[in-house]
N, C-alpha and C positions, 0 to 999 in steps of 0.2 A: 654599454647600455641602448644607447642610440638608434643604431642599430638593430639592436635587437626590436625595440619597437618602430620601426620604419620597413622590418621584415616581421609582420604581425600584422601594421598596420598596410604590408602590398598585398600579405594573403589572405583581406578581411576582404576588401576591392577587388582579388579575382573567386572570389566563390562568389556575392552578386553580381558581378560579372556574370555569374555565371550561369548565376539562376537565371539573374537578367533575359537571358539569352533564354534557359528551360523556357520560360513563361512567355517568350518572341514568342517556340517556339512552339507553343499552345498555341495561342492568339491568332497565327500564320494559318495550321490547321480551322479553328474551330473557322473563322475567316474565309479560307476552300472549302470547306463541309456547308457554309451561306448564302455564302457565291453561287457553286453546284444546287442546291439545293432552291434558287430565285431560277435559277438558269430552268430546271424540273418544271417548274412554278411558271417562267411568262412560256413553258412553250405546251406543258394541256391549257390555258388560256387561250393563246393562239386555232389553236383546233376546238378551241367546246365556241369560237368566234365564228370561226368558218364553220364548224357546223349552224352552228345561228343563219350565219348569210346565205345557207342553201334553204333553211328550210325558209326561210321569210322570203327570197323567190318562188316559192314552192308556191307558198299559201298570197305569193300576188300573186299565180298562175292562175290560180283555182277561183279565182274574188271578179279576178277577169271574165272566167266566163256563169259563173256563180247569180254575180246581182246582172247580170243580165236578163241570164232566164229569172228567178227572184221578181227585180222587175216583171215584166211581163208575164205570172203570174199572175201580181197582183194586182197590175191593171185586163185583166183575162178575168180571174173575182171580182172585179171591181166595177166591169159589164156584163157578168153574168143580173149579180145584186142590184143594180140601178135601172143597170138595161131592160131587167122582165117586169122589174116593180113598173114601170113605166118612171119610178121618181127622177 
């Protein structure tokens, strides 16, 4: 009787270990998919940042040209308005 109970307990333990291993496999698979997804998101983020960096550089170059032109135009319009009116 004691041997039979021991055998039942060992069988139960074995079954539980199998279930546990199966659950661990599923969790490992889920973790691997999440890691791959996070890596993909990180790659996309880096690409977006690289494009943003190039856009900012272009914007700076354009502003280096545009601001002096605008300043000259403002001074010219001011001279036209105030110079010709005699103010």
